[in-house]
C-alpha angles and dihedrals in degrees: 000000000000131000094188115121120207114251114248116181115232116244091242090059090051092048091048091050091052091049089051091051090053091048093049091046090051091050091049091050090051090049090050091054091049093049092050090050092049090048091055092048092045090054089058096050117125092233131118111295096242092052092049091047093051093045093050092045091053090049091049089050088054090050089053091050092051090048090052090050090052089049090054091052090048091053089052091059089062093060119099114271116255 
């Protein structure tokens, strides 16, 4: 005998989660644009070449990380709705 009921998410929770995904994706896209802009400006800095190279490389690594995060969110959209 069991009095445990299976958990079924309410539709409002699912809709809110989807809205949050869209919001996070939008924020990540905005961050991606900012990082690309900063990378371009950093490349034009009048600093020693090695410093500029390292700065730009770190920024490009950050761009790659944001792109991977966006890919993860995109993969989540392909999962079956709850």
